[in-house]
C-alpha positions in Angstrom: -2.4 -20.1 -71.4 -4.6 -22.4 -69.7 -5.9 -19.7 -67.2 -7.2 -18.0 -70.3 -8.7 -21.2 -71.5 -10.4 -21.8 -68.3 -12.0 -18.4 -68.5 -13.2 -18.9 -72.1 -14.4 -22.4 -71.1 -16.6 -21.2 -68.2 -18.4 -18.6 -70.3 -18.9 -20.9 -73.2 -20.6 -23.5 -70.9 -22.7 -20.6 -69.5 -23.7 -19.7 -73.4 -24.3 -23.4 -74.0 -26.5 -23.7 -71.0 -28.7 -20.5 -72.0 -29.2 -22.3 -75.4 -30.0 -25.7 -74.1 -32.7 -24.0 -71.9 -34.0 -22.4 -75.1 -32.8 -18.8 -74.8 -31.5 -16.8 -77.6 -27.9 -15.5 -76.7 -25.9 -12.7 -77.8 -22.4 -13.5 -76.8 -19.7 -10.9 -77.2 -16.0 -11.4 -76.4 -14.2 -8.0 -77.3 -10.8 -7.8 -78.7 -8.1 -5.2 -77.7 -5.9 -4.9 -80.8 -4.3 -1.7 -79.8 -2.4 -1.1 -76.5 1.1 -0.5 -75.1 2.3 -4.0 -75.1 1.1 -4.6 -78.9 2.9 -1.4 -79.7 6.0 -2.7 -78.1 6.0 -6.0 -80.0 5.1 -4.4 -83.3 8.2 -2.2 -82.8 10.4 -5.1 -82.1 9.0 -7.6 -84.7 8.2 -5.2 -87.6 10.9 -2.2 -87.1 10.8 -1.1 -90.7 6.9 -1.2 -91.3 4.3 1.3 -90.7 3.4 1.0 -87.2 -0.3 0.4 -87.7 0.3 -2.2 -90.2 2.8 -3.8 -87.9 0.1 -3.6 -85.0 -2.5 -5.4 -87.2 0.0 -8.1 -87.9 0.8 -8.7 -84.2 -2.8 -8.5 -83.1 -3.8 -11.0 -86.0 -1.0 -13.5 -85.0 -1.8 -13.7 -81.4 -5.8 -13.6 -81.9 -5.1 -16.6 -84.3 -3.2 -18.4 -81.8 -6.0 -17.9 -79.2 -8.5 -19.1 -81.7 -6.4 -22.2 -82.5 -6.0 -23.0 -78.8 -9.8 -22.7 -78.2 -10.4 -24.8 -81.4 -8.2 -27.5 -79.7 -10.4 -27.5 -76.9 -13.8 -27.5 -78.8 -14.6 -23.9 -77.4 -16.5 -21.8 -79.8 -14.9 -19.4 -81.9 -17.5 -19.5 -84.9 -19.0 -16.1 -85.9 -22.7 -17.4 -85.5 -22.2 -18.5 -81.9 -19.9 -15.2 -80.8 -19.3 -11.7 -81.8 -15.6 -10.4 -81.5 -15.5 -6.8 -82.0 -12.0 -5.3 -82.3 -11.0 -2.0 -80.4 -9.5 -0.4 -83.6 -12.9 -0.8 -85.5 -14.6 1.2 -82.9 -12.2 4.3 -82.5 -14.7 6.6 -84.1 -17.5 5.5 -81.7 -15.3 5.6 -78.9 -14.5 9.5 -79.5 -18.2 10.1 -79.7 -18.7 8.4 -76.3 -15.6 10.5 -74.9 -17.2 13.8 -76.3 -20.4 12.9 -74.6 -18.7 12.5 -71.3 -16.9 15.7 -71.7 -20.2 17.6 -72.5 -21.7 16.0 -69.3 -18.9 17.4 -67.4 -17.7 14.1 -66.0 -14.5 14.1 -68.1 -11.8 16.6 -69.1 -8.9 17.3 -71.5 -5.5 17.7 -70.4 -2.9 18.4 -73.0 -3.9 15.8 -75.5 -5.2 13.3 -73.0 -8.8 13.0 -71.9 -9.4 11.7 -68.3 -12.6 10.6 -66.4 -13.2 12.6 -63.2 -13.7 10.0 -60.6 -15.2 12.7 -58.2 -18.2 12.9 -60.5 -18.8 9.0 -60.4 -21.5 7.9 -58.3 -20.9 4.9 -55.6 -17.5 4.4 -57.1 -16.1 1.3 -55.5 -19.4 -0.4 -55.2 -18.6 -3.5 -57.4 -15.3 -4.1 -55.5 -16.7 -3.0 -52.3 -14.1 -0.4 -51.7 -14.3 3.1 -49.9 -13.3 5.7 -52.4 -11.7 7.9 -49.7 -9.4 4.9 -48.8 -8.6 4.3 -52.4 -7.6 8.0 -52.8 -5.2 7.6 -49.9 -3.2 4.9 -51.7 -3.5 6.4 -55.2 -0.3 8.4 -56.6 -0.2 10.5 -60.0 2.4 8.8 -62.1 5.2 11.0 -64.0 3.9 12.1 -67.3 0.1 12.0 -66.2 -1.6 15.3 -66.1 -4.7 14.6 -64.3 -6.5 16.4 -61.4 -7.0 13.2 -59.1 -4.8 10.3 -58.8 -7.9 7.9 -59.2 -9.0 9.5 -62.6 -8.3 7.3 -65.4 -7.5 7.8 -69.2 -10.3 7.6 -71.8 -8.1 9.0 -74.5 -4.2 9.0 -74.6 -1.9 11.4 -76.6 0.4 9.5 -78.8 4.0 9.6 -78.8 5.9 10.4 -82.1 6.7 6.7 -82.8 3.1 5.5 -81.8 -0.1 5.0 -83.8 -2.5 8.1 -83.8 -6.1 8.6 -84.7 -7.2 12.2 -85.3 -9.5 13.8 -82.6 -10.5 17.1 -81.4 -8.0 16.7 -78.4 -5.2 15.8 -80.9 -3.6 12.6 -82.2 -4.1 9.6 -80.0 -5.7 6.4 -79.2 -8.4 5.2 -76.8 -7.6 3.8 -73.3 -8.5 0.4 -72.3 -11.6 0.9 -70.1 -13.5 2.9 -72.7 -13.2 0.2 -75.3 -15.3 -2.4 -73.3 -18.2 0.2 -72.6 -18.5 1.4 -76.3 -18.4 -2.1 -77.9 -20.8 -3.6 -75.3 -23.4 -0.9 -75.5 -23.0 -0.9 -79.3 -23.9 -4.3 -79.7 -25.8 -5.2 -76.7 -27.6 -1.9 -75.9 -27.4 0.5 -73.0 -28.5 -2.3 -70.5 -27.8 -5.9 -70.9 -28.1 -9.1 -68.8 -24.4 -10.4 -67.8 -21.0 -8.9 -68.0 -18.3 -11.6 -67.1 -14.3 -11.8 -66.5 -11.7 -12.7 -64.2 -11.6 -11.7 -60.6 -8.6 -9.7 -61.2 -10.6 -7.3 -63.6 -13.0 -6.3 -60.8 -10.7 -3.3 -59.9 -10.0 -1.1 -61.5 -11.2 -2.2 -65.1 -14.8 -3.2 -64.3 -15.2 -0.5 -61.8 -14.0 2.1 -64.5 -16.6 0.7 -67.1 -19.3 1.2 -64.7 -18.2 5.0 -63.8 -17.8 5.7 -67.5 -21.1 4.0 -68.8 -23.3 5.4 -65.8 -21.6 8.8 -66.4 -23.0 8.7 -70.0 -26.4 8.1 -68.7 -26.4 4.3 -69.4 -27.5 1.6 -67.1 -25.0 -1.0 -68.3 -24.7 -4.7 -67.0 -27.6 -6.0 -64.7 -25.2 -8.8 -63.5 -21.6 -9.2 -63.0 -19.9 -12.5 -62.9 -16.3 -13.2 -62.0 -14.2 -16.6 -62.3 -11.5 -17.2 -59.8 -7.9 -17.6 -61.1 -5.8 -20.6 -62.0 -2.6 -21.5 -60.1 0.3 -24.0 -60.9 1.0 -26.1 -57.8 -0.1 -23.5 -55.5 1.8 -20.6 -57.2 0.9 -17.8 -59.5 1.4 -18.6 -63.1 4.5 -16.6 -64.4 7.0 -17.2 -67.1 9.6 -16.0 -64.7 8.7 -19.0 -62.4 9.0 -21.3 -65.3 5.4 -22.5 -64.7 3.8 -21.0 -67.6 1.6 -23.4 -69.3 -0.1 -23.0 -72.8 -3.0 -24.9 -73.9 -0.8 -26.7 -76.5 1.8 -27.6 -73.8 -1.0 -28.9 -71.5 -2.5 -31.1 -74.1 1.0 -32.5 -75.1 1.8 -33.4 -71.7 -1.4 -35.2 -70.8 -0.8 -39.1 -71.2 -4.1 -40.0 -72.9 -5.5 -40.6 -76.5 -5.4 -37.4 -78.4 -9.3 -37.3 -78.8 -9.6 -37.4 -74.8 -7.2 -34.8 -74.0 -9.4 -31.8 -74.4 -12.3 -33.4 -72.4 -9.4 -34.1 -69.4 -8.5 -30.6 -69.4 -12.2 -29.5 -69.4 -13.0 -32.0 -66.7 -10.3 -30.4 -64.6 -11.8 -27.0 -65.2 -15.1 -28.4 -63.8 -13.3 -29.4 -60.5 -14.2 -26.1 -58.8 -17.0 -23.7 -58.8 -16.4 -21.0 -61.4 -16.1 -18.2 -58.9 -13.3 -20.1 -56.9 -9.6 -20.5 -57.6 -8.4 -23.7 -59.0 -5.0 -25.4 -58.9 -3.3 -27.4 -61.8 -1.2 -30.1 -60.5 -0.1 -33.6 -61.7 -2.7 -35.2 -59.2 -5.6 -32.9 -60.5 -4.9 -33.9 -64.2 -4.5 -37.7 -63.2 -7.7 -37.6 -61.5 -9.4 -36.0 -64.5 -7.9 -38.4 -66.7 -9.4 -41.3 -64.8 -12.5 -39.6 -64.5 -13.0 -39.2 -68.3 -11.9 -42.8 -69.1 -14.4 -44.0 -66.7 -17.0 -42.1 -68.8 -15.6 -43.5 -72.0 -15.6 -47.0 -70.5 -19.3 -46.7 -70.0 -20.0 -45.3 -73.5 -18.3 -48.3 -74.9 -21.1 -50.4 -73.3 -23.8 -48.9 -75.5 -26.7 -51.1 -75.7 -27.8 -50.4 -79.2 -31.4 -49.5 -78.3 -32.6 -46.4 -80.4 -35.5 -45.3 -78.2 -35.0 -46.6 -74.8 -37.7 -46.2 -71.9 -37.0 -43.1 -70.0 -38.5 -44.1 -66.6 -35.4 -44.9 -64.3 -36.0 -42.8 -61.0 -32.2 -42.4 -60.2 -31.4 -41.0 -63.7 -34.4 -38.8 -63.5 -33.2 -37.4 -60.2 -29.8 -36.8 -61.5 -31.1 -34.9 -64.5 -33.2 -32.6 -62.2 -30.2 -32.0 -59.8 -28.0 -31.1 -62.9 -30.6 -28.5 -63.7 -30.8 -27.2 -60.2 -27.2 -26.9 -60.1 -26.8 -24.9 -63.2 -29.7 -22.6 -62.2 -27.9 -22.1 -58.9 -25.1 -19.6 -60.2 -23.9 -22.0 -62.7 -22.6 -24.5 -60.1 -20.7 -26.6 -62.6 -18.9 -28.7 -59.9 -22.4 -30.1 -58.7 -23.5 -30.5 -62.3 -20.5 -32.6 -63.1 -21.2 -34.6 -60.1 -24.5 -35.5 -61.6 -22.9 -36.9 -64.8 -20.8 -39.2 -62.8 -23.8 -40.0 -60.7 -25.6 -41.4 -63.8 -22.3 -43.1 -64.7 -22.1 -44.9 -61.2 -25.9 -45.9 -61.4 -25.3 -47.4 -65.1 -22.3 -49.5 -63.9 -24.3 -50.6 -60.9 -27.1 -51.7 -63.3 -24.6 -53.5 -65.4 -23.6 -55.7 -62.6 -27.0 -57.0 -62.3 -29.1 -59.5 -64.4 -29.1 -58.1 -68.0 -33.1 -57.6 -68.1 -34.7 -55.4 -70.7 -35.4 -52.8 -68.0 -31.8 -52.8 -67.1 -30.6 -52.5 -70.9 -33.2 -49.5 -71.4 -32.1 -47.9 -68.3 -28.3 -48.0 -69.2 -29.0 -46.8 -72.6 -31.0 -43.8 -71.5 -28.0 -43.2 -68.9 -25.5 -43.2 -71.8 -27.7 -41.0 -74.1 -28.0 -38.6 -71.1 -24.4 -38.5 -70.4 -23.9 -37.7 -74.0 -26.5 -35.0 -74.2 -25.7 -33.1 -71.0 -22.0 -33.6 -71.4 -21.9 -32.5 -75.0 -24.7 -29.8 -75.2 -24.0 -28.1 -72.0 -20.6 -28.9 -70.7 -19.0 -29.0 -74.2 -17.2 -32.4 -73.8 -16.5 -34.0 -77.1 -16.9 -37.7 -75.6 -15.6 -39.4 -78.8 -17.1 -42.3 -80.3 -14.6 -45.3 -79.8 -14.1 -49.0 -80.6 -14.7 -51.1 -77.5 -12.2 -53.6 -78.7 -9.4 -50.9 -79.1 -6.7 -51.6 -76.5 -5.5 -48.1 -76.7 -8.4 -46.9 -74.4 -7.3 -49.1 -71.6 -4.4 -46.8 -70.6 -5.3 -44.4 -68.0 -2.0 -43.6 -66.6 -0.4 -40.0 -66.6 3.0 -38.8 -66.7 4.4 -36.0 -64.5 3.8 -32.8 -66.0 6.4 -29.9 -66.1 8.4 -30.6 -63.1 8.9 -33.5 -60.6 6.4 -32.4 -58.1 6.2 -35.5 -56.0 10.0 -35.5 -55.4 9.8 -31.9 -54.6 7.2 -32.5 -52.0 9.2 -35.3 -50.5 12.1 -33.1 -49.9 10.0 -30.6 -48.2 8.4 -33.3 -45.9 11.8 -34.5 -45.0 12.7 -31.0 -43.9 9.5 -30.4 -42.1 10.1 -33.7 -40.4 13.7 -32.8 -39.2 12.3 -29.5 -37.9 9.9 -31.5 -35.7 12.6 -33.8 -34.4 14.6 -30.7 -33.4 11.6 -28.9 -31.9 11.1 -31.9 -29.7 14.6 -31.9 -28.6 14.2 -28.5 -27.6 16.8 -27.2 -30.4 14.6 -24.3 -31.3 17.4 -22.3 -33.1 18.2 -25.0 -35.5 14.5 -25.8 -36.0 14.0 -22.0 -36.7 16.8 -22.2 -39.4 14.9 -24.9 -41.3 11.7 -22.7 -41.1 13.5 -19.8 -42.6 15.1 -21.9 -45.1 11.7 -23.2 -46.2 10.1 -19.8 -46.1 12.9 -18.7 -48.7 11.6 -21.5 -51.0 8.2 -20.1 -50.6 6.9 -22.8 -48.1 4.8 -21.9 -45.2 4.6 -24.0 -42.1 1.5 -23.7 -40.0 1.8 -25.4 -36.6 -1.4 -26.2 -34.7 -1.5 -24.3 -31.5 -3.8 -26.8 -29.9 -1.4 -29.8 -31.1 2.2 -28.6 -30.9 3.6 -31.8 -32.1 1.4 -31.7 -35.3 2.3 -29.7 -38.4 1.2 -29.0 -42.0 2.6 -26.9 -44.6 1.8 -25.2 -47.9 3.2 -23.2 -50.8 
């Protein structure tokens, strides 16, 4: 879905920027191709087949779908740019890693399972800023788990009769999720590497557990942790049950623009917030990104045809400098994006003046710079286009997925009605409206200093 796409895009831009600055980058995106959900799906779709073969088919199907979605957005999936290790290819090395943890007395076997002993972890909770004693208070041992402490996590899971199993000294089973990442990353990148990334929802317990088991094995692990904010739909968490689950394919289909501009529009939307912040997908935001990308394309149509323009315009120089400063400041893509549009505005201003040679050279340099920074760093395609083609004139956007504007008007009317009742001191009736809206997931926030004013949010 588009939340996964935002994650992939953020780290693709970071990879691109390092390469743009001349660094050699080893970029790893690991693939979990064995877990409870995959096993369940394999049993449903391939009932009569060997379970390991069925799991391979399910994993391949969804990995191919993931690659297809990323390719549609121009996000790298090429082996030369990225390494994608699969968990099932590393089971042997995971068993060795687990054996080492048991030897160091930070893990223990329990009736075919192997658990990491959380009491042996130093500074557990340091990444998520949580106190281990408070974590222990809220933790519970689930039915079927045979561990010493509620916070202990599985390194190896004993397989049930109808589940795939790899032989081990603890019995037939499969690796837990957390151990996969530590083993694959340290095998490819070494015991200490520069950056480990992921969504903010992975900080605890996944990334916290990775640190615990890696340090438990005597490895330094990641120097820097980066976590991106999550994506919501019209202020709500994306979920199939809410009917707001949006795939990359679905998003691109519903953007009313030329096919070769759609991916750039979705990427521009992703650039609309700092990577560590959440971002909300709405009709309005997609419309704004459509208009933004088309405004860039309108400028690119005005190429001056100068092969080697003079590069002496001070405003363009300043924007290039600020672009670098923004990316160097914790990859501030929002500010970097603003520099691209700063160059666009300046070029449009120049085009409104007398067409001197200096103006032509500056505009050409501006166009070249937008193409270079936009393509090389931000991964935009910025397609070549015919300035006389009328199809590029339409920048309107259809409503995507549901009529949000109409829904908002209904809520506004309800809120206005409640305000009227409050003014008439009919508080019981006003309170009914508040409860009715709350039942629909709408929160009213009355300003205490100005009782007659109101606002609402989902």
